[in-house]
C-alpha positions as CSV (number, residue, x, y, z in Angstrom):
1,M,-0.1,0.3,0.0
2,E,1.0,3.6,-0.5
3,I,1.0,6.2,2.4
4,T,-0.5,9.4,0.8
5,K,1.4,12.8,1.1
6,E,-1.4,14.1,3.6
7,I,-0.5,11.2,6.0
8,D,1.8,12.9,9.1
9,T,0.8,10.7,11.8
10,V,0.3,7.1,11.9
11,I,-1.4,5.1,14.8
12,F,-1.3,1.4,15.5
13,D,-3.1,-1.0,17.6
14,I,-0.6,-3.6,19.1
15,G,-1.9,-6.7,19.3
16,N,-1.9,-8.6,15.8
17,V,-0.2,-5.8,14.4
18,L,3.0,-4.9,16.6
19,V,3.3,-8.3,18.4
20,H,1.1,-11.6,17.6
21,F,-1.1,-12.1,20.6
22,D,-0.5,-15.9,20.0
23,W,-2.5,-17.2,23.3
24,V,-2.9,-20.3,21.4
25,G,0.9,-21.6,20.9
26,Y,1.2,-20.5,24.5
27,L,-1.3,-22.5,25.7
28,K,-0.3,-26.0,23.8
29,S,3.5,-24.8,25.2
30,L,1.9,-26.1,29.0
31,E,1.4,-29.3,27.6
32,F,-2.3,-29.7,28.8
33,D,-4.4,-32.8,27.2
34,E,-6.6,-31.6,25.0
35,T,-9.6,-31.6,27.3
36,T,-7.8,-29.1,29.4
37,Y,-6.7,-26.9,26.9
38,E,-10.3,-26.3,26.0
39,H,-11.4,-25.4,29.2
40,V,-8.7,-23.2,30.6
41,A,-8.9,-21.8,26.5
42,D,-12.9,-20.8,27.3
43,A,-12.6,-20.4,30.7
44,M,-9.8,-17.1,30.2
45,F,-9.1,-16.5,26.3
46,R,-12.0,-17.0,24.9
47,N,-14.5,-15.5,27.7
48,E,-15.7,-12.3,27.6
49,D,-14.3,-11.6,31.1
50,W,-11.3,-11.0,29.2
51,I,-12.6,-7.6,28.6
52,A,-12.9,-7.0,32.3
53,G,-9.1,-6.6,32.3
54,D,-8.7,-4.5,29.3
55,L,-11.0,-2.3,30.8
56,G,-9.4,-1.6,33.7
57,L,-12.5,-2.6,36.1
58,V,-10.9,-5.3,38.2
59,T,-7.7,-5.9,40.0
60,T,-5.6,-8.4,39.0
61,E,-6.8,-10.8,41.7
62,E,-10.4,-10.3,41.2
63,W,-9.4,-11.0,37.2
64,L,-8.3,-14.2,38.1
65,Q,-11.0,-14.8,40.3
66,L,-13.2,-14.2,37.0
67,F,-11.4,-16.9,35.1
68,I,-11.8,-19.3,37.9
69,D,-15.2,-19.0,38.8
70,N,-15.6,-19.8,35.2
71,D,-14.3,-23.2,35.4
72,P,-13.4,-23.8,39.5
73,A,-12.4,-27.6,39.0
74,Y,-9.7,-26.1,36.8
75,E,-8.3,-23.6,39.3
76,T,-4.8,-25.1,39.3
77,Q,-4.5,-24.9,35.5
78,I,-5.6,-21.4,34.8
79,R,-3.7,-20.1,37.8
80,K,-0.5,-22.0,36.0
81,T,-1.4,-20.2,32.8
82,F,-2.5,-16.9,33.9
83,A,1.0,-16.5,35.9
84,R,2.7,-16.5,32.6
85,F,0.4,-15.2,30.2
86,G,2.6,-12.9,28.8
87,A,4.7,-15.2,26.8
88,S,1.5,-14.8,24.4
89,I,3.0,-11.5,23.3
90,V,5.3,-12.0,19.9
91,P,6.8,-9.2,18.2
92,Y,6.5,-9.7,14.4
93,E,10.0,-10.2,12.6
94,F,9.0,-7.0,11.1
95,T,8.1,-4.8,13.6
96,E,11.3,-2.5,14.4
97,Q,11.9,-2.2,10.9
98,W,8.2,-1.4,10.4
99,I,8.4,1.7,12.9
100,Q,11.7,2.7,11.3
101,Y,10.2,2.8,7.7
102,F,7.5,5.6,9.7
103,R,10.2,7.1,11.6
104,R,12.4,7.8,8.4
105,N,9.4,9.4,6.6
106,E,9.3,11.8,10.1
107,M,5.7,10.9,10.9
108,K,4.3,10.4,14.1
109,I,3.7,7.6,15.4
110,Y,1.0,6.7,18.0
111,Y,-0.3,3.5,19.8
112,L,-4.4,2.5,20.6
113,S,-4.8,-0.9,22.2
114,N,-7.3,-3.0,24.2
115,Y,-4.9,-4.1,26.6
116,S,-5.0,-5.4,30.3
117,E,-2.6,-3.5,33.0
118,E,-1.7,-7.3,33.7
119,L,-0.5,-8.1,30.7
120,Y,1.4,-4.9,30.1
121,R,2.9,-6.1,33.1
122,Q,3.8,-9.5,32.1
123,S,4.7,-8.2,28.5
124,K,6.8,-4.9,28.8
125,E,10.0,-6.3,28.1
126,R,8.5,-7.3,24.7
127,L,6.9,-4.1,24.1
128,L,10.3,-2.1,24.3
129,F,10.1,-0.8,21.0
130,L,7.0,1.3,22.3
131,N,10.2,3.7,23.7
132,Q,10.2,4.8,20.5
133,F,6.6,6.2,19.6
134,D,5.6,10.0,20.1
135,G,2.9,8.5,22.9
136,G,-0.3,6.3,23.0
137,V,-3.1,4.9,24.8
138,F,-4.0,1.5,26.4
139,S,-8.1,0.6,27.0
140,W,-6.8,-0.3,31.2
141,K,-5.5,3.5,32.1
142,E,-8.9,4.9,30.1
143,K,-11.3,2.8,31.4
144,C,-12.7,2.0,27.9
145,I,-11.9,-0.1,24.6
146,K,-12.5,0.0,21.4
147,P,-14.4,0.3,19.3
148,D,-16.0,2.8,21.5
149,K,-15.2,6.0,20.0
150,D,-14.4,7.6,23.7
151,I,-11.1,6.0,23.0
152,Y,-10.5,7.4,20.1
153,E,-11.2,11.1,20.9
154,I,-9.1,10.6,24.0
155,L,-6.1,9.8,21.3
156,L,-6.5,12.7,19.5
157,S,-7.2,15.4,22.3
158,Q,-4.6,14.2,24.4
159,Y,-1.9,14.4,21.5
160,E,-3.7,16.8,19.3
161,I,-4.1,14.6,16.1
162,D,-5.8,16.0,13.2
163,P,-7.6,13.1,11.9
164,K,-7.8,13.9,8.1
165,H,-3.8,13.2,8.5
166,A,-3.9,10.4,10.3
167,L,-3.9,7.1,9.5
168,F,-4.8,3.7,11.7
169,F,-4.0,0.6,11.4
170,D,-5.6,-2.5,13.4
171,D,-6.6,-6.2,12.6
172,R,-10.3,-5.9,13.5
173,K,-12.9,-4.5,11.0
174,E,-15.2,-3.1,13.9
175,N,-12.3,-1.1,15.1
176,V,-11.4,0.4,11.6
177,E,-14.7,1.3,11.0
178,A,-15.1,3.9,14.4
179,A,-11.7,5.2,13.7
180,V,-13.3,5.9,9.9
181,K,-16.2,7.3,11.3
182,L,-14.0,10.1,13.3
183,G,-12.1,10.9,10.0
184,I,-9.0,8.7,10.9
185,R,-8.1,6.4,7.6
186,G,-8.2,3.0,8.4
187,V,-6.7,0.0,7.4
188,V,-7.5,-3.6,8.6
189,F,-4.0,-5.2,9.1
190,R,-2.5,-8.3,8.1
191,P,1.1,-9.2,8.6
192,E,1.8,-9.4,4.8
193,I,0.4,-5.3,4.8
194,A,3.7,-4.5,6.7
195,R,6.1,-7.0,4.9
196,Q,5.0,-5.8,1.3
197,M,5.5,-2.3,2.4
198,L,9.2,-2.7,3.6
199,E,9.6,-5.0,0.3
200,D,8.4,-2.0,-1.8
201,A,10.4,0.1,0.0
202,G,13.4,-1.7,-0.6
203,R,13.0,-1.0,-3.9
204,D,12.9,2.4,-4.0
């Protein structure tokens, strides 16, 4: 894809844009049997209670208890999974190079991510590339999540971003559509987009 000259700001989702949120791979690495895998997945990663963490509505202990309450018979396995689930965050091989691509083109870069405080605590060493950003918003701090328009407006206001000069990458269509409604240009992200952009840049 080509970035038009009107764009001076790029906004990134984090999960499945700058890093792979590979909870499946992480859960498999714990080597539970198939039945246990499904129970833990349903109690945690595939459960609507996941959103409570992203919204910052619960403490870490309360969040863990929500997951345990979803399937008490698997408390031991849920606790084990929760203790190191930051390992589900895996930076893509293109992340650093892609960030530098926008930096070289003198663009401001920000993040806008649905992310829980506990996941951040466990994975922040895998997110050191965020130190290169001009700023950003994590959902748990603002108590709202995408695609709620409030979280977009918080980012735009806090950093005085002109939406008509901004481009937003997110892997979820509904989040991109919410950004577009506010005048931001949006792209439903797939890793191939970043790889192709870098390949094209290498030919220039």
